[in-house]
C-alpha positions as CSV (number, residue, x, y, z in Angstrom):
1,M,-14.5,-9.2,-8.8
2,F,-11.8,-6.6,-9.7
3,N,-8.9,-9.7,-9.6
4,R,-11.7,-11.6,-11.3
5,V,-11.4,-8.9,-13.9
6,L,-7.5,-9.0,-14.4
7,E,-7.6,-12.9,-14.8
8,L,-9.7,-12.9,-17.5
9,K,-8.2,-9.8,-19.5
10,P,-5.5,-8.3,-17.4
11,D,-4.7,-5.0,-20.1
12,Y,-8.2,-4.1,-19.1
13,Y,-7.3,-0.4,-17.7
14,L,-10.1,0.6,-16.5
15,V,-10.5,-1.3,-14.0
16,Y,-7.9,-0.2,-12.3
17,L,-10.0,3.3,-11.6
18,N,-11.6,1.0,-9.7
19,I,-9.1,-0.7,-7.8
20,G,-7.4,3.1,-7.2
21,R,-10.8,4.4,-5.8
22,T,-11.0,0.6,-3.5
23,Y,-8.0,0.9,-2.1
24,E,-8.0,5.1,-1.4
25,I,-10.9,4.2,0.8
26,M,-9.1,1.8,2.4
27,D,-6.8,4.1,3.0
28,K,-4.3,2.7,1.0
29,K,-2.9,5.0,-0.5
30,G,0.5,3.4,-2.0
31,D,-1.0,1.3,-3.6
32,A,-3.5,3.7,-4.9
33,V,-1.1,5.8,-6.7
34,K,0.6,1.9,-8.1
35,T,-2.9,1.4,-8.9
36,Y,-3.2,4.7,-10.8
37,K,0.0,4.6,-12.7
38,E,-0.8,1.0,-14.1
39,L,-3.4,2.1,-15.6
40,I,-1.7,5.2,-16.3
41,R,0.5,2.9,-19.0
42,L,-1.7,0.3,-20.1
43,A,-4.2,3.6,-20.8
44,E,-1.3,4.9,-23.4
45,K,-1.7,2.0,-25.4
46,A,-5.6,3.2,-26.3
47,P,-6.4,6.4,-27.7
48,E,-9.8,7.0,-26.2
49,S,-8.4,6.3,-22.8
50,G,-7.4,10.3,-22.6
51,K,-9.5,11.3,-20.1
52,L,-8.8,8.7,-18.1
53,M,-5.4,8.8,-18.0
54,D,-6.4,12.4,-16.9
55,V,-8.4,10.8,-14.1
56,A,-5.4,8.7,-12.8
57,K,-3.0,11.4,-12.6
58,Q,-5.2,13.8,-10.7
59,R,-6.0,11.1,-8.3
60,I,-2.4,11.0,-8.1
61,D,-2.1,14.1,-7.0
62,I,-5.1,14.4,-5.1
63,I,-3.0,12.1,-2.7
64,G,0.6,13.2,-2.9
65,G,-1.0,16.2,-1.4
66,K,-2.1,18.9,-4.1
67,K,-5.1,20.9,-4.7
68,V,-6.6,20.2,-8.2
69,P,-8.7,22.8,-9.6
70,V,-12.4,21.7,-9.4
71,K,-14.0,21.8,-13.0
72,K,-17.8,22.7,-12.0
73,G,-20.4,20.8,-14.2
74,K,-22.8,22.8,-16.4
């Protein structure tokens, strides 16, 4: 399904988050990091994507073993 989305709209950066998470679940960490980096590259062109870029960077840090502070909800 994700591949079909990319066929139709290859610059749709939001789908890369879902692909990255899927790779993480499948324990394909290298593919997940590569996918998150592509998300960041594409999202840099979209001013409304700041939060999504932050999530991608956080996922890369987590995969790399960095401890990431957890924000508690309101």
